[in-house]
Wavefront OBJ file of the C-alpha trace (Angstrom):
o trace
v -3.774 2.905 -12.286
v -3.274 6.522 -12.566
v 0.593 7.571 -11.055
v -1.463 9.943 -8.682
v -2.988 6.684 -7.604
v 0.103 4.468 -7.004
v 1.538 7.204 -4.880
v -1.115 7.226 -2.850
v -1.408 3.805 -2.322
v 2.067 3.257 -2.012
v 1.604 5.661 0.567
v -0.728 3.731 2.319
v 0.385 0.863 2.112
v 3.044 2.629 3.525
v 1.426 4.717 6.673
v -0.514 1.014 7.540
v 2.646 -0.831 7.449
v 1.922 -3.815 4.947
v 4.666 -2.234 3.363
v 8.109 -0.673 4.433
v 9.809 -0.287 1.216
v 9.224 -0.719 -2.738
v 12.387 -1.043 -5.772
v 12.247 -1.452 -9.317
v 13.923 -5.165 -10.768
v 13.871 -5.752 -14.490
v 10.968 -2.791 -15.170
v 8.658 -3.906 -12.457
v 7.375 -2.393 -8.768
v 8.576 -4.701 -6.291
v 7.076 -4.051 -2.412
v 8.826 -5.557 0.872
v 6.748 -5.918 4.360
v 8.374 -5.983 7.699
v 9.703 -9.758 6.902
v 11.703 -9.466 4.007
v 8.861 -10.517 1.636
v 9.086 -9.390 -1.658
v 5.619 -9.151 -3.673
v 5.211 -8.101 -7.024
v 2.424 -5.064 -7.292
v 0.386 -5.805 -9.521
v -0.437 -8.961 -6.648
v -0.158 -7.561 -3.801
v -2.993 -4.199 -5.270
v -5.170 -7.309 -6.307
v -4.416 -8.287 -3.025
v -5.091 -4.528 -1.434
v -6.948 -2.347 -3.334
v -6.407 1.506 -2.722
v -10.566 1.398 -1.499
v -9.550 -1.010 0.807
v -6.614 1.215 1.793
v -9.106 3.509 2.078
v -10.810 2.229 4.634
v -8.678 0.695 6.431
v -6.857 4.384 7.394
v -10.609 5.769 7.951
v -11.230 2.901 10.955
v -7.251 3.583 11.983
v -8.331 6.943 13.437
v -9.251 7.703 16.171
v -12.833 8.430 16.362
v -13.807 11.936 16.927
v -16.808 13.521 18.903
v -19.973 14.805 17.204
l 1 2 3 4 5 6 7 8 9 10 11 12 13 14 15 16 17 18 19 20 21 22 23 24 25 26 27 28 29 30 31 32 33 34 35 36 37 38 39 40 41 42 43 44 45 46 47 48 49 50 51 52 53 54 55 56 57 58 59 60 61 62 63 64 65 66
């Protein structure tokens, strides 16, 4: 994952309310949900790859009239 993809993934995860914060612990990125539960980034991104979050965000957008 490139730096750009990581940034995009973190921003999408926050926008979709999947995570509320992140931090690095002993060199490992961890993300936290609204309940304060932590997951490693590798675990999170295996459940929510960038493409899945992009699709979720697209569905969340208001429908535009054709």
